[in-house]
C-alpha positions, 0 to 999 in steps of 0.5 A, a space after each residue: 145893532 140897535 135893541 128895542 127894550 119892551 116890557 109890561 105889555 099887559 095884553 094891550 095889542 094897540 099899544 104893542 103894535 104902535 111900539 113895534 112900528 116905532 121901533 122898526 122905523 127907528 132901526 131896531 134889529 133886536 128885541 128884548 121883551 121883559 115880561 108881563 105879556 098878559 094880565 089886565 088887557 083884552 088881547 092876550 092871545 094876539 099879543 102872545 102870538 106876536 111875542 112868540 113870533 119875535 122869540 122864534 126869530 131871535 128876540 129875548 123874552 123873559 117871564 113876568 109875575 103875570 105870565 107866571 100867574 096865568 101859566 100856573 092858574 088861579 089859586 084859592 084865596 086869591 082876590 076874586 077880581 085877580 082870580 077872574 082875570 087869570 081864569 079869563 086870560 087862560 081861557 083865551 090862550 091855547 096850549 102852546 101859548 100857556 106852555 110858552 109862558 110857563 117855560 120862559 126864563 126869569 133872566 137872560 143875557 144879551 149880545 154882547 154879554 154885558 147886558 142882563 135882562 130881567 123882569 123885576 130885579 137881579 137880586 131875587 128874580 122870582 120874588 118880584 120885588 120892585 125897583 122902587 128907588 135907588 136902594 133897590 137899584 143898587 141892590 140889583 146892580 150888586 147882584 150881577 156883574 153885567 154892566 147894563 141891566 134892563 128891568 120891567 115890573 115898574 111902570 114908569 121909565 127910570 135909569 140908575 147908575 153905580 160907579 166903581 167907588 159905590 156912588 149911585 145916582 138916578 135920572 128920570 129920562 126925557 123921552 127921545 133924548 139919547 143918553 150915553 152909558 159910560 163904561 166906568 159905571 153900571 147902569 139899570 134901565 127901566 123902560 116903563 110899561 108899553 101897555 099900562 104906563 102909570 106916570 100921568 102920560 098914557 103914551 106907550 113906553 119903551 127904550 132903544 139901546 145901542 150897545 157899545 161897539 168896543 171898550 172905547 165906546 159908550 153904549 147909548 139909550 133913548 127912552 121913547 113914548 108912542 101915542 096909540 089908539 087909546 079909544 080902541 084899547 078901551 073899547 076892546 076892554 069894554 067888549 071883553 068878559 073881564 070884571 067890569 071894575 078892572 075894565 073900568 079902572 084900566 080904561 080910566 088909567 089909559 084915558 086919564 093917565 091915572 
């Protein structure tokens, strides 16, 4: 059983479809979708249609902060651009899609039961605090007995570990290089953003996880980068009614990796 770990799609249909195609080519049979399906991007309805189809077929899907914001609707006092994005995104979605976003769980356990999937962190899933470094990673690992946690929210790939003696470490993964996850440690993996990577590389991020088949085996993870039609994503942003400042910023980040 091979899991595709996909997060922070942010309504980028071109990136999502490229990642799904790569995951299928790599033999993925299960999917964990870690939230922020909407927000920022030009194709929230099309992305959500695919997310919902995967969930209906058994994929795990959890709620991200952008999903929550769109499900609840904009509020007075929000920054005008943020409010405009939420209002525009809601207008693209039908009632079933809004209901799907509102009912998403904050966290879920995978098969086998030693994996925890959550958007932001395990210590306060609805607080949306970022795992920015080792301190937050250890706090998240202490909050759950799961041997492997997978989080989104941070848009750059990272891998953290915690030993039974409390010694923590971290890796900045190299794309395409499989890494063992020995069972004597806890692990926290951040696949990076599918639709909005922010590490200077515009290629879409995701990861593949092969769970341990027994107590004698190690799980394995491989972080992936997938090239996609960036120009088409930028064109979709320009053609949308999103605030020009946001569309310009997102297009610049996609093309330049800012």
